[in-house]
N, C-alpha and C positions, 0 to 999 in steps of 0.2 A: 830635400833642400840641397844636401851635399852633392847629389847627382846633377842637379841643375848647374851648380858652379863648375863641376867637372866638365860638363858639356860646353860651357861657355869658354873655358880656358884650355880645353883639349886641343892639340894640334889638328889642323885640317888635313886630312889625308886624301889624296887623289890617285885613282887607279890609272895605271899606264895602259891598261887593256880594257876592251869591252868584249863581253862574251855574248854571242847571239845564238838563240836556240830556235831551230827551224821546226815550227809546229807542223808543217806539211810533211816533213821527213818523219817525225815521230808517228804521225797518223798513218803514213805510208807503211812504216815498219810494223805497226800494229795490225794493219790490214793484211800485210803480207804474211805475217806469222799466223794470223787467223786462217788464211787460205791454206796453209800447210796442215792445219788441224781444224777443219771446218765444223766439227761437232764438239769441240772442246772449249772450255772457258779459258780465256787468256788472263793471267793474273800478272799485271805489270808490278815489278819490284822497284820501289822508289827509295830504297835505303840509301844511306850515305849522301843525303841531299840530292836524291835522284841521280846517283852516280855523277855528281858534280853539275848536273844540268838545272838544278834548282827544284827543290821539293814543292814549293808553292806553284811555280811555273808549270811543273809537270801535272799537278793536280788540276790546274786550270785548263790545260790542253786536253786532259782525259775526261773532263767533266761531262761532256756530251757524247762520249763514246758508249759502246755497249758493254764495257768492262763492268763487272759486278763487284770484284774484290780488288783492293790495292794492298800490296804487301809492303810493310815497313818493319824495321828491326826493333824500334824502341818507343818508349812512352813519349819522349820529346818529339819524335817524328809524327806520332799519332796526333799530338796536339796541333801540329801544323796542318795535317791532312784534314782533320775534322772541320777546320775553319774554311777550307778552300774547295771542298767537294762534299757531296752527300753520299758518296760511294761508301760501301762497307769496308772496313779495314781488317786486314789479317796481320796480327803481330807475330812475326816469324822467329823472334828470339825472345829469351826470357827477360823479365823485368823485375825490379824490386817489388816484392809482394805488397808493400805499402802503397804502391801506385794503383792497385786494383780499384780502390775506392773512388778514384778519380776518372775512371773510364765510363763512357756511356755504353753499357753492356749490350744495348740493342744494336749498336753500330760496330761492334768489335767481335772478332773471333780470335781465339788464342791458340797458338801452337804450343802443345803441352809435351814436354820432354821426359818427364819423370814423375814418380809417385809424389814426391814432395810438392811439386807445382800443382798437380791435380788435387791434392789435399787442401791446399790453400784456396783454390778456386771453389771447391765443394763447400768449404767452410763459410764462404760468403753468402751461400744459399740464395743466389740470384740466378734467374733464368739466363743461361748463356750458351754459346756454341764454341766448340773447340775443334782443332785439327790435331789428331794424334800423330806425333812426329816419331817415326820408327827408325831404329838403327838397322840398316840393311847391309852394312859393311864398313861404312866410313868411320865408325867407332868414336864419334863424339858423344856428348851427353844426351842421348836419345833413348827412347823406350827399347829395351833389349828383348830379344825373343824369350829369354828365360823368365823375365818378369811380367810378361804380357798377361798371363792369367791373373796375377795379383792386381795389375793395373785395371783390367776389365771388370773384375769382381768389385773393386772399389767404385768404379764408375757406375756399375749397376745400382749402387746404393744411393745414387744422386740423380733422380729422374729430371731434375731441373737443368742438368747439364746435357746438352745434345751434341752428338758427333756430326759435325758439318763436313769434316774432311779427314782423310788419311793421307799422310805425306811422308816423304823422305827426301834425301838429296844424294846425287851421284858424286862419287869420289873423283872420277876422272873421265867424264863424258866426252871431253875433247880429245881423248886418246883414240888413235886410229884403230887400235886393237880393242874390240868391244867386250872382251871376256869378263872383265870386272863389272862392267855395266850390266851385262846379261845376268851375272850372279846376283847383283843387287835387285834386279827386276824379279827374279825367281824368289828371293827372300821376301820381298815386298808382298808377292802374291800369296805365299804361305802364311804370312802374318795376317794378311787381309782375310783369309779363310778363317783363321782363329777369331778375328774380330766379329765376322759374320756369325760365327757359332754362338757368340754371346748375345746375339740379337741386335747388334748395332749395324746400321747401314748408313753410308755417307753420301752426301751430295757430290763431293769432289774427291778424286783420287789423283794425286800429283806427286811426281818425283823429278820431272825434267826441269832443268835450267836451260839457258840459251842454246848451248852446244847440242844437247840431245834433241831439243825442239826443232833444230834445223836438220837433224840427221835422220830421224825415223818417226813413223806414226804407229802407235800401238793402241788399238781400240779399247784395251783394258783401262787405260788412263783417260780421264776426261777433263783434265785441266793442265795448263802449262804455265809455270812461273818463268817469266822472261825478264832479264836484267840487261846485260850487254847488248843483246840484239835489238832491243826496243830503241836503243840510242844509236843504232847503226854500226855497231862494232861486230866484226866477224870473229868468233872465238875459235874457229876451226883452222887447222894447219893446212897449208897448200897441198899436202899429199893426202889429205882426207878426201874420199870419193865424193862427199857432200859439200866440199869447199865452195863450189859454184853457187849453191843456194845462199850462202852468206854474203856472196858478192852482190846480191840483189838488194841488200839493205842500204839505206841512205844515211850517211853521217848527219847527226842532228845538231852539232855544235860547230861554231866558227868563232875564232878569236881574232879580234881586230886591234 
């Protein structure tokens, strides 16, 4: 009742601007990125309200595409996505463990960063899929090389948890100097070999965000997470040899 009165007497707010989202541009960018990686799965990242383009609107635009996974950061974002698309959702960031009981475990994959998160998921004893998030150099809270044996041993004790993906994230893929990026790729491949030795094979292997997805094709990886580029933004600097590839993207937002 209180909320009803609040709505009745609240001031009426009117926007000075209208934001228009170009569906054709989004689908063009998706198709273009797919053409750069014809054998890979493109994973659109719709975090932060679809990078400001509207989470609901982006779900509706991608609903009839060939996309299999949609990446979001949080439980609230997942709640929006599940209402507006039947696509499977990849939760790319950690969530309060109390939220697990509210997920539809058949429609969600979880990026798992550490032993603690893995323990919580295992304790729910529900069939689910995860993406192991590896620390390849960026040094955030991801699975470290030295703890990988312990992590995989624990995972072996829970056959109801399947490894759908193995993932990491570049520290500076937009850097013209590729030395750090190449180091991360080498670390990823070493850790991947360790995972295979424990009997786990994944459907997806992904490390790229928009910048690297525009710069290079590596047949070892079979999925590309794209954020900025999906919306038409070129993340590469003008002195990057691959800059022209980003220029073929189409901006998807117009403010009137």
